[in-house]
N, C-alpha and C positions, 0 to 999 in steps of 0.2 A: 636374598635375589636369585640365588641358583649357579649354576655351572654350566659347563660344555655337556657333562652327563646328562643333566636335566633337558636341554635341547635336543640332544640326539634322541633322547627316551620318547619327547614329546612327537619328534619328527619322523624317528624311524632311524635307523643306522643302515639303510640302502645306499651302497657306494657304486657308484659308476663310475670305472677307471679305465686307464688303457696303459698299453704298453710303451714304450719309449721309441720302438721299431715302427710303430702305425703313422700312416700318413697324414697329415693336418687335415686335408678334404676329408677323411674317414673319420676323424676326431670331433670336425664342425659339425656333421652328419647326425653323429651321437650326441652331441649337445644340442643341438636343434631336437632332434627325438625325445631326449629326457627333458628337456626344457631346463638347462643348467648352463651356467655361463662360465665354469671352470670345470676342469676334469684332473683328478690325481693320477699323477705316472707313477706306475709301479711296477718291480719284478717280482711276482710272487705276492708276497704281503708286505714288500717292504717298499715305501714310499721314496722314489728317486725325484721328484719334482711336481710339479703343476703346471698346466697348459689353460689360460685364461682367455676370452676376449682380449685382454687388454693385451697378452702376448702377441696374439694373432694380427691385432692391428699395428701393434709396434713393431714386429720382428718377423712379419710374412710381409702384409700387403705393403708397409710405408718404404721396405727393403727391396721390393720389385721380385721377391720369390714366388714361387708358384705352390699353390695348396696342394695341388696331386703329385709333385715332386719332393716336396720337404718333409722329410720324417719331425716327428715331434720333438725327438734327443734336440734336434738342431736348435729350437726355438723355445723351449718350456724353460719355467723359470726352477733351476737347481736348487737345491737346497732349502724351500719354502720354509716359511716361520710356521711352525708348529706348536701344539698347545697338548695338554693332557687332559683327559676327562673331568679331571678336578680344578681346571682352570676355571676362574670366577667370570662373571659374565661383563665385570667390570674391566677385569683384566685383556679380556677379549677385544672389547672396544679401545682399551687403551693400545693394544697392539697393533689393531687394525686401523687405528689411527697413527700412530707413531711410524708404522713400517709402509703404509699405503699400500694395504691389500684388503681384500673383498672376502678373501676366503682364508679359513684357519683348517687344515687336515688335523684332526685328533687321531693321536697314537698312543698306543698303551703297550709297552713292554716289547717296542720296536714295530708294532704292527699297525698298520692303518684301521681304524676302528669307524671312521665316520668324517664330515667336513661339517664345519659350521660357517655358515655366510653372515654377511652383513645384515642381509635380512631376515635369517634367524634370529639373531641378537636382538633386531628393533622389533622382532614380532614378540619375543619374549618378553621384552622390556613395557611395550604396550598392555600385554596381556595381563604381568605383573602390577603395573598401575592399577588398573582395571579392577584386579582382584581387591588392591587395598584402598582404592575409592567407595567399591561395594561395602566394604567390612566399615569403613568407616562412617559411611550414610545409615547402615542399621545400628550401629554405636550412636550415632548421634539421635535416631529416630526414638531411640529407647530412653532417653534423657527425658 
């Protein structure tokens, strides 16, 4: 069925990330520009957190904070759930479901190498099922 490495290979491992000292407003602008709903927060290559639309809604808007005055370090999710490149798709789904997260940073040897979203996982599963169905149809047509 595949693993996180398979997803990164197919989608590319271009990472849009932010430092913890950036203001929330600038992070939101980057999210809109890159059409992503979460950004890893890094210092160098080291993952220190993740900032998502959920963090924005729950920790900025609902708390009455200003997007132009609040830094990411104040509202990011520290110590996010991470996976390795060999983590199976099934395990990714299980983690996302059990931990209530939609994004899993992929870390190898302590370095952030990509991010897998729930959309990536669903797309992979659909493509995998389509491949299986096509092979079954070909097999049946030969009988």
